[in-house]
DSSP file (Angstrom, degrees, kcal/mol; ACC not computed):
  #  RESIDUE AA STRUCTURE BP1 BP2  ACC     N-H-->O    O-->H-N    N-H-->O    O-->H-N    TCO  KAPPA ALPHA  PHI   PSI    X-CA   Y-CA   Z-CA
    1    1 A M              0   0    0      0, 0.0     2,-0.4     0, 0.0     9,-0.0   0.000 360.0 360.0 360.0 140.2  153.3  130.7   29.4
    2    2 A Y  E     -A   11   0A   0      9,-3.8     9,-2.9     2,-0.0     2,-0.5  -0.848 360.0-155.5-100.3 136.2  153.8  133.1   26.6
    3    3 A S  E     -A   10   0A   0     -2,-0.4     2,-0.3     7,-0.2     7,-0.2  -0.957  17.1-128.3-114.8 124.0  155.6  132.0   23.5
    4    4 A C     >  -     0   0    0      5,-3.0     4,-1.7    -2,-0.5    -2,-0.0  -0.527  11.1-150.4 -71.2 128.8  157.3  134.6   21.3
    5    5 A S  T  4 S+     0   0    0     -2,-0.3    -1,-0.2     1,-0.2    -2,-0.0   0.776  91.8  46.6 -73.0 -25.6  156.2  134.2   17.7
    6    6 A S  T  4 S+     0   0    0      1,-0.1    -1,-0.2     3,-0.1    -2,-0.0   0.900 130.4  15.4 -85.9 -41.4  159.5  135.5   16.3
    7    7 A C  T  4 S-     0   0    0      2,-0.1    -2,-0.2     0, 0.0    -1,-0.1   0.606  92.3-127.1-110.1 -13.0  162.1  133.5   18.3
    8    8 A G     <  +     0   0    0     -4,-1.7     2,-0.2     1,-0.3    -3,-0.1   0.544  53.8 151.9  82.0   6.4  159.9  130.8   19.9
    9    9 A T        -     0   0    0     -6,-0.1    -5,-3.0     1,-0.0     2,-0.5  -0.489  35.5-144.1 -73.3 138.9  161.1  131.6   23.5
   10   10 A K  E     +A    3   0A   0     -7,-0.2    -7,-0.2    -2,-0.2    15,-0.1  -0.878  28.8 157.3-105.3 135.9  158.7  130.7   26.2
   11   11 A F  E     -A    2   0A   0     -9,-2.9    -9,-3.8    -2,-0.5     2,-0.1  -0.987  42.7 -93.9-151.9 156.7  158.3  132.9   29.3
   12   12 A P        -     0   0    0      0, 0.0     2,-0.3     0, 0.0     8,-0.1  -0.370  34.3-127.5 -73.5 149.0  155.6  133.5   31.9
   13   13 A T        -     0   0    0     -2,-0.1     2,-0.5     1,-0.0     0, 0.0  -0.674  27.0-113.0 -89.7 151.6  153.2  136.3   31.5
   14   14 A V        -     0   0    0     -2,-0.3     2,-0.6     3,-0.0     3,-0.1  -0.743  30.5-178.1 -91.1 124.8  152.8  138.7   34.4
   15   15 A V    >   -     0   0    0     -2,-0.5     3,-0.6     3,-0.1     2,-0.2  -0.929  65.4 -36.7-120.0 103.9  149.5  138.6   36.2
   16   16 A G  T 3  S-     0   0    0     -2,-0.6     0, 0.0     1,-0.2     0, 0.0  -0.521 108.5 -39.5  80.4-150.9  149.5  141.2   38.9
   17   17 A R  T 3  S+     0   0    0     -2,-0.2     2,-0.2    -3,-0.1    -1,-0.2  -0.040  91.7 131.7-105.4  30.7  152.7  141.9   40.8
   18   18 A Q    <   -     0   0    0     -3,-0.6     2,-0.4     1,-0.0    -3,-0.1  -0.549  50.9-134.2 -83.0 149.0  153.9  138.3   41.2
   19   19 A H        -     0   0    0     -2,-0.2     2,-0.4    -5,-0.1    -2,-0.1  -0.862  20.0-162.9-103.2 136.1  157.5  137.4   40.4
   20   20 A Y        -     0   0    0     -2,-0.4     2,-0.6    -8,-0.1    -6,-0.0  -0.882  14.9-133.8-118.3 149.9  158.2  134.3   38.4
   21   21 A L        -     0   0    0     -2,-0.4     2,-0.6     2,-0.0    -2,-0.0  -0.900  20.5-136.1-102.0 126.1  161.4  132.4   37.9
   22   22 A I        +     0   0    0     -2,-0.6     2,-0.4   -11,-0.0   -11,-0.1  -0.722  29.1 179.4 -86.4 124.7  162.2  131.5   34.4
   23   23 A V        -     0   0    0     -2,-0.6     2,-0.1     2,-0.0    -2,-0.0  -0.965  34.0-106.6-128.2 140.8  163.4  127.9   34.1
   24   24 A V     >  -     0   0    0     -2,-0.4     4,-2.3     1,-0.1     3,-0.3  -0.396  32.6-121.8 -63.5 142.1  164.4  126.0   31.0
   25   25 A E  H  > S+     0   0    0      1,-0.2     4,-2.4     2,-0.2     5,-0.2   0.858 111.2  53.0 -58.4 -38.7  161.7  123.5   30.1
   26   26 A D  H  > S+     0   0    0      2,-0.2     4,-2.4     1,-0.2    -1,-0.2   0.906 109.8  48.4 -64.0 -40.2  164.1  120.5   30.4
   27   27 A E  H  > S+     0   0    0     -3,-0.3     4,-2.5     2,-0.2    -2,-0.2   0.894 110.6  51.2 -66.5 -38.8  165.1  121.6   33.9
   28   28 A L  H  X S+     0   0    0     -4,-2.3     4,-2.3     2,-0.2    -2,-0.2   0.913 110.0  49.6 -63.5 -42.4  161.4  122.0   34.8
   29   29 A R  H  X S+     0   0    0     -4,-2.4     4,-2.6     2,-0.2    -2,-0.2   0.915 111.2  49.5 -61.9 -43.6  160.7  118.5   33.5
   30   30 A K  H  X S+     0   0    0     -4,-2.4     4,-2.9     1,-0.2    -2,-0.2   0.901 109.4  52.0 -61.8 -40.6  163.6  117.1   35.5
   31   31 A M  H  X S+     0   0    0     -4,-2.5     4,-2.4     2,-0.2    -2,-0.2   0.914 110.6  47.6 -63.2 -41.7  162.3  118.9   38.6
   32   32 A H  H  X S+     0   0    0     -4,-2.3     4,-2.6     2,-0.2    -2,-0.2   0.908 112.0  50.3 -64.5 -41.5  158.9  117.3   38.1
   33   33 A E  H  X S+     0   0    0     -4,-2.6     4,-2.5     2,-0.2    -2,-0.2   0.918 111.6  47.9 -62.9 -43.2  160.4  113.9   37.5
   34   34 A E  H  X S+     0   0    0     -4,-2.9     4,-2.5     2,-0.2    -2,-0.2   0.903 111.2  51.2 -63.8 -40.5  162.5  114.3   40.7
   35   35 A L  H  X S+     0   0    0     -4,-2.4     4,-2.3     2,-0.2    -2,-0.2   0.921 111.2  47.5 -62.0 -44.2  159.4  115.4   42.6
   36   36 A N  H  X S+     0   0    0     -4,-2.6     4,-2.6     2,-0.2    -2,-0.2   0.892 110.9  51.8 -64.5 -39.2  157.5  112.4   41.4
   37   37 A A  H  X S+     0   0    0     -4,-2.5     4,-2.5     2,-0.2    -2,-0.2   0.904 110.0  49.1 -63.3 -40.8  160.4  110.1   42.3
   38   38 A V  H  X S+     0   0    0     -4,-2.5     4,-2.6     2,-0.2    -2,-0.2   0.900 110.5  51.0 -65.4 -40.1  160.4  111.5   45.8
   39   39 A K  H  X S+     0   0    0     -4,-2.3     4,-2.4     2,-0.2    -2,-0.2   0.926 111.6  47.1 -62.2 -44.9  156.7  111.1   46.1
   40   40 A R  H  X S+     0   0    0     -4,-2.6     4,-2.5     2,-0.2    -2,-0.2   0.917 112.6  49.7 -62.7 -42.4  157.0  107.4   45.0
   41   41 A S  H  X S+     0   0    0     -4,-2.5     4,-2.5     1,-0.2    -2,-0.2   0.905 109.9  51.2 -62.2 -41.2  159.8  106.9   47.4
   42   42 A N  H  X S+     0   0    0     -4,-2.6     4,-2.4     2,-0.2    -2,-0.2   0.915 109.9  49.4 -62.1 -43.9  157.8  108.5   50.2
   43   43 A E  H  X S+     0   0    0     -4,-2.4     4,-2.2     2,-0.2    -2,-0.2   0.911 111.3  49.4 -62.4 -42.5  154.9  106.2   49.5
   44   44 A E  H  X S+     0   0    0     -4,-2.5     4,-2.4     1,-0.2    -2,-0.2   0.907 111.1  49.6 -63.1 -41.9  157.2  103.1   49.5
   45   45 A L  H  X S+     0   0    0     -4,-2.5     4,-2.5     1,-0.2    -1,-0.2   0.891 109.1  51.9 -64.7 -38.8  158.6  104.2   52.8
   46   46 A Q  H  X S+     0   0    0     -4,-2.4     4,-2.4     2,-0.2    -1,-0.2   0.899 109.5  50.0 -64.6 -39.2  155.2  104.7   54.3
   47   47 A K  H  X S+     0   0    0     -4,-2.2     4,-2.5     2,-0.2    -2,-0.2   0.918 111.2  48.9 -62.9 -43.0  154.3  101.2   53.2
   48   48 A R  H  X S+     0   0    0     -4,-2.4     4,-2.6     2,-0.2    -2,-0.2   0.893 110.0  51.6 -64.0 -39.1  157.4   99.8   54.8
   49   49 A I  H  X S+     0   0    0     -4,-2.5     4,-2.6     2,-0.2    -1,-0.2   0.928 110.3  48.8 -62.9 -44.0  156.7  101.7   58.0
   50   50 A R  H  X S+     0   0    0     -4,-2.4     4,-2.5     1,-0.2    -2,-0.2   0.918 112.2  48.1 -62.0 -42.8  153.2  100.2   58.1
   51   51 A S  H  X S+     0   0    0     -4,-2.5     4,-2.5     2,-0.2    -1,-0.2   0.894 111.8  49.7 -66.8 -37.9  154.5   96.7   57.5
   52   52 A I  H  X S+     0   0    0     -4,-2.6     4,-2.5     2,-0.2    -2,-0.2   0.902 110.8  50.2 -65.3 -40.4  157.1   97.2   60.2
   53   53 A E  H  X S+     0   0    0     -4,-2.6     4,-2.4     2,-0.2    -2,-0.2   0.915 111.3  48.7 -63.2 -42.4  154.4   98.4   62.6
   54   54 A D  H  X S+     0   0    0     -4,-2.5     4,-2.4     1,-0.2    -2,-0.2   0.923 112.0  48.6 -62.1 -43.9  152.3   95.4   61.8
   55   55 A E  H  X S+     0   0    0     -4,-2.5     4,-2.5     1,-0.2    -2,-0.2   0.888 110.0  52.7 -63.0 -38.9  155.3   93.1   62.4
   56   56 A Y  H  X S+     0   0    0     -4,-2.5     4,-2.6     2,-0.2    -2,-0.2   0.922 109.6  48.2 -62.3 -44.7  156.0   94.8   65.7
   57   57 A L  H  X S+     0   0    0     -4,-2.4     4,-2.4     2,-0.2    -2,-0.2   0.905 111.7  49.8 -63.7 -41.0  152.4   94.3   66.9
   58   58 A K  H  X S+     0   0    0     -4,-2.4     4,-2.5     1,-0.2    -1,-0.2   0.910 111.3  49.5 -62.9 -41.2  152.5   90.7   65.9
   59   59 A T  H  X S+     0   0    0     -4,-2.5     4,-2.7     2,-0.2    -2,-0.2   0.904 109.8  51.0 -64.6 -41.5  155.8   90.2   67.7
   60   60 A Q  H  X S+     0   0    0     -4,-2.6     4,-2.4     2,-0.2    -2,-0.2   0.931 111.7  47.2 -61.0 -45.4  154.4   91.9   70.8
   61   61 A K  H  X S+     0   0    0     -4,-2.4     4,-2.5     1,-0.2    -2,-0.2   0.909 112.5  49.9 -62.2 -41.8  151.4   89.6   70.7
   62   62 A S  H  X S+     0   0    0     -4,-2.5     4,-2.9     2,-0.2    -2,-0.2   0.905 110.5  49.6 -63.6 -41.5  153.6   86.6   70.3
   63   63 A M  H  X S+     0   0    0     -4,-2.7     4,-2.6     2,-0.2    -2,-0.2   0.898 110.9  49.9 -65.3 -39.9  155.8   87.7   73.2
   64   64 A E  H  X S+     0   0    0     -4,-2.4     4,-2.3     2,-0.2    -2,-0.2   0.924 112.7  47.3 -62.7 -43.4  152.8   88.1   75.4
   65   65 A H  H  X S+     0   0    0     -4,-2.5     4,-2.6     2,-0.2    -2,-0.2   0.928 113.2  47.9 -63.9 -45.0  151.5   84.7   74.4
   66   66 A D  H  X S+     0   0    0     -4,-2.9     4,-2.5     1,-0.2    -2,-0.2   0.891 111.2  51.7 -62.4 -39.8  155.0   83.1   75.0
   67   67 A G  H  X S+     0   0    0     -4,-2.6     4,-2.3     2,-0.2    -1,-0.2   0.904 111.2  46.9 -63.7 -41.7  155.2   84.9   78.4
   68   68 A R  H  X S+     0   0    0     -4,-2.3     4,-2.6     2,-0.2    -2,-0.2   0.912 111.6  50.9 -66.3 -42.1  151.8   83.5   79.4
   69   69 A A  H  X S+     0   0    0     -4,-2.6     4,-2.3     2,-0.2    -2,-0.2   0.906 111.0  48.7 -62.1 -41.4  152.7   80.0   78.2
   70   70 A H  H  X S+     0   0    0     -4,-2.5     4,-2.3     2,-0.2    -1,-0.2   0.914 111.1  49.8 -64.3 -42.8  155.9   80.2   80.2
   71   71 A E  H  X S+     0   0    0     -4,-2.3     4,-2.5     1,-0.2    -2,-0.2   0.897 109.9  51.3 -63.0 -40.3  154.0   81.4   83.3
   72   72 A I  H  X S+     0   0    0     -4,-2.6     4,-2.7     2,-0.2    -2,-0.2   0.918 109.2  50.3 -63.0 -43.7  151.5   78.5   82.9
   73   73 A R  H  X S+     0   0    0     -4,-2.3     4,-2.2     1,-0.2    -2,-0.2   0.910 111.0  49.2 -61.3 -41.8  154.4   76.0   82.7
   74   74 A E  H  X S+     0   0    0     -4,-2.3     4,-2.2     2,-0.2    -2,-0.2   0.921 112.2  47.8 -63.4 -43.4  155.9   77.4   85.8
   75   75 A L  H  X S+     0   0    0     -4,-2.5     4,-2.5     2,-0.2    -2,-0.2   0.892 110.6  51.3 -65.7 -39.3  152.6   77.2   87.7
   76   76 A E  H  X S+     0   0    0     -4,-2.7     4,-2.4     2,-0.2    -1,-0.2   0.900 109.1  51.5 -63.2 -39.2  151.9   73.7   86.5
   77   77 A S  H  X S+     0   0    0     -4,-2.2     4,-2.3     2,-0.2    -2,-0.2   0.917 110.2  48.6 -62.7 -43.0  155.4   72.7   87.8
   78   78 A K  H  X S+     0   0    0     -4,-2.2     4,-2.8     2,-0.2    -2,-0.2   0.894 109.6  52.7 -64.3 -39.5  154.6   74.3   91.1
   79   79 A V  H  X S+     0   0    0     -4,-2.5     4,-2.7     2,-0.2    -2,-0.2   0.929 109.0  49.8 -61.4 -44.4  151.3   72.4   91.2
   80   80 A D  H  X S+     0   0    0     -4,-2.4     4,-2.3     2,-0.2    -2,-0.2   0.919 111.7  48.4 -60.1 -43.6  153.0   69.1   90.6
   81   81 A Q  H  X S+     0   0    0     -4,-2.3     4,-2.2     1,-0.2    -2,-0.2   0.925 112.8  47.6 -62.9 -44.4  155.5   69.8   93.4
   82   82 A L  H  X S+     0   0    0     -4,-2.8     4,-2.7     2,-0.2    -2,-0.2   0.887 110.4  52.3 -65.2 -38.5  152.8   70.8   95.8
   83   83 A E  H  X S+     0   0    0     -4,-2.7     4,-2.4     2,-0.2    -1,-0.2   0.918 110.7  47.1 -63.4 -42.5  150.8   67.7   94.9
   84   84 A S  H  X S+     0   0    0     -4,-2.3     4,-2.3     2,-0.2    -2,-0.2   0.888 112.5  50.3 -66.4 -36.8  153.8   65.4   95.5
   85   85 A Y  H  X S+     0   0    0     -4,-2.2     4,-2.6     2,-0.2    -2,-0.2   0.908 110.3  49.5 -66.2 -41.6  154.4   67.3   98.8
   86   86 A V  H  X S+     0   0    0     -4,-2.7     4,-2.3     2,-0.2    -2,-0.2   0.907 110.4  51.1 -62.9 -42.0  150.8   66.8   99.8
   87   87 A T  H  X S+     0   0    0     -4,-2.4     4,-2.1     2,-0.2    -2,-0.2   0.922 110.9  48.4 -60.2 -44.3  151.0   63.1   99.0
   88   88 A H  H  X S+     0   0    0     -4,-2.3     4,-2.4     1,-0.2    -2,-0.2   0.915 111.1  50.1 -62.1 -44.0  154.1   62.8  101.1
   89   89 A L  H  X S+     0   0    0     -4,-2.6     4,-2.3     1,-0.2    -1,-0.2   0.873 108.5  52.7 -64.4 -36.9  152.4   64.6  104.0
   90   90 A R  H  X S+     0   0    0     -4,-2.3     4,-2.5     2,-0.2    -1,-0.2   0.907 109.4  49.3 -64.7 -41.1  149.4   62.3  103.8
   91   91 A K  H  X S+     0   0    0     -4,-2.1     4,-2.5     1,-0.2    -2,-0.2   0.930 111.3  49.3 -62.9 -43.7  151.7   59.2  104.0
   92   92 A D  H  X S+     0   0    0     -4,-2.4     4,-2.4     1,-0.2    -2,-0.2   0.898 110.4  51.3 -61.9 -39.4  153.4   60.7  107.0
   93   93 A K  H  X S+     0   0    0     -4,-2.3     4,-2.6     2,-0.2    -2,-0.2   0.917 109.5  49.6 -63.4 -44.1  150.0   61.4  108.6
   94   94 A E  H  X S+     0   0    0     -4,-2.5     4,-2.4     2,-0.2    -2,-0.2   0.913 111.1  49.6 -61.3 -43.1  149.0   57.8  108.0
   95   95 A E  H  X S+     0   0    0     -4,-2.5     4,-2.4     1,-0.2    -1,-0.2   0.918 111.9  48.0 -62.5 -42.7  152.2   56.5  109.6
   96   96 A L  H  X S+     0   0    0     -4,-2.4     4,-2.4     1,-0.2    -2,-0.2   0.901 110.6  51.0 -65.9 -39.6  151.8   58.7  112.6
   97   97 A E  H  X S+     0   0    0     -4,-2.6     4,-2.3     2,-0.2    -1,-0.2   0.898 110.2  50.5 -63.9 -39.0  148.1   57.6  113.0
   98   98 A Q  H  X S+     0   0    0     -4,-2.4     4,-1.9     2,-0.2    -2,-0.2   0.914 110.5  48.9 -64.2 -43.7  149.3   54.0  112.9
   99   99 A R  H  X S+     0   0    0     -4,-2.4     4,-1.9     1,-0.2    -2,-0.2   0.908 111.8  49.5 -61.2 -42.1  151.9   54.6  115.5
  100  100 A I  H  X S+     0   0    0     -4,-2.4     4,-1.4     1,-0.2    -2,-0.2   0.907 109.7  50.9 -65.6 -40.0  149.4   56.3  117.7
  101  101 A S  H  < S+     0   0    0     -4,-2.3    -1,-0.2     1,-0.2    -2,-0.2   0.844 109.5  51.0 -67.2 -31.8  146.9   53.5  117.3
  102  102 A K  H  < S+     0   0    0     -4,-1.9    -1,-0.2     1,-0.2    -2,-0.2   0.845 109.1  51.7 -71.7 -33.9  149.6   51.0  118.3
  103  103 A L  H  <        0   0    0     -4,-1.9    -2,-0.2     1,-0.2    -1,-0.2   0.786 360.0 360.0 -75.1 -26.1  150.5   52.9  121.4
  104  104 A T     <        0   0    0     -4,-1.4    -1,-0.2    -5,-0.2    -2,-0.2   0.478 360.0 360.0 -96.4 360.0  147.0   53.1  122.6
């Protein structure tokens, strides 16, 4: 930036054929502050996204575990039912064998 020695005005110097936009220093400072605020907000949002993703993965694992536990309980229940049915069938077999032995 070039600063005029007589009036103190600051303006950009021309290097080549580039065009510059003259902005009041306070506005430029505000723009930088807003940019920094947006960057901080972006970082915070990225952290929240990461934490939500982690929570989602934990929930998925928990649901898988719960699903497996439920399936195990159902299978154990079926095993109990089948065991009781087998016990009943064995008793019926014994009774039938006794009847057959009495008849012969």
